[in-house]
C-alpha positions, 0 to 999 in steps of 0.5 A, a space after each residue: 396475451 400481448 395485452 397481458 405483457 403490456 399491462 404488466 410492463 406499464 405496471 412495473 414502470 410505474 412502480 420504478 422511482 423517478 430518482 431512477 430515470 437518472 442513468 447517470 446514478 445507475 453505475 454507482 448503484 450497480 456496485 452495491 448490488 450484486 446476485 453472485 455469492 459473496 466472493 464474486 461481490 468483491 470490488 474496489 471499495 474494499 481497499 484500504 482507505 487510512 493511508 490517503 487520509 494522513 495527507 489531510 493532517 490539519 497541523 497547529 501554526 508553528 512559531 517564528 523560532 520553532 524549526 520548520 515542519 517537513 512536508 510529506 507525502 503517503 501514497 499507496 498502490 492497491 490490489 496489485 497481481 504480485 505475491 505480498 511476500 516477493 514484494 516485501 523484500 522490494 519494499 526493504 530495498 528503497 527504505 532510507 533512499 532518496 528518491 532519485 536513488 530509489 528511482 535508479 536502483 528500481 530500474 535495475 531489479 527485474 521482478 514484476 513488483 519492481 514496476 509497481 513500486 517505481 510507479 508508485 513512488 513516482 506518483 508520490 513525488 508529483 503529488 508532493 510537488 503539485 499538492 504538498 508544497 515541495 518545491 524541489 522534487 529530488 528533495 524527498 526520501 523514503 521514509 516508510 515503505 511496506 506491504 499489506 496483504 490484498 485480496 485473494 481469490 480462490 479457484 480449483 485446479 483440475 487432478 488426476 482421477 477426478 481429484 481437485 486442488 486448491 488454487 490461490 491467487 494473491 494481491 498485494 498493497 504497497 505503500 510508500 511515505 514520502 519526506 522532505 529533506 535529506 535521508 539519514 546516513 543509518 536508517 535502520 538503528 542497529 546498523 548505527 555506529 556504535 560508540 566506545 561505550 556501547 561496545 564495551 557494554 556489548 561486550 560485557 553483556 556476551 562474557 556475562 551471557 556466556 555458558 561455561 561448562 563443568 562450573 558451579 
């Protein structure tokens, strides 16, 4: 019996290619090989990849008389164990703020997602200085800040009388883009101060849209 086992073992080892002898490549191979269901087969290679690629954009050279193009950096943090609907409020908070002001505001937000957003902005700030030729790290503002839905782990919760309930554990992706310069006075267009003609046009449109009862 032992002779048969030794013979089978030698046959299996002989069938393995020589390239597999390099054990350094085995971890990368194991990420793509799964013996379980498709849900358990999820791994980090499913994370979004388009957002960091904006940092690799190559712009044409500028003329001497042309205004200098402002630097920017895109960064993200993926699969944060936090609800994307709760993270949306934190992402909206820092839009249009300078980096220093955004970090100050996030320090007083007593939510779990605020820590992840603060870390992401600080990492993007360091990337801007180290890799994107930004001279002063304080000369940045949050141009874009939004959330995406991440991996959802589904499970069951036991109930009485043999019943079960569905449980979903949500994850979210946080995306941020820092831009060089000072933030605008009014980030949202509808919050800008309107001029006299604009106020008059708004009032006229309001009067035209009103409904007069018992009229023709």
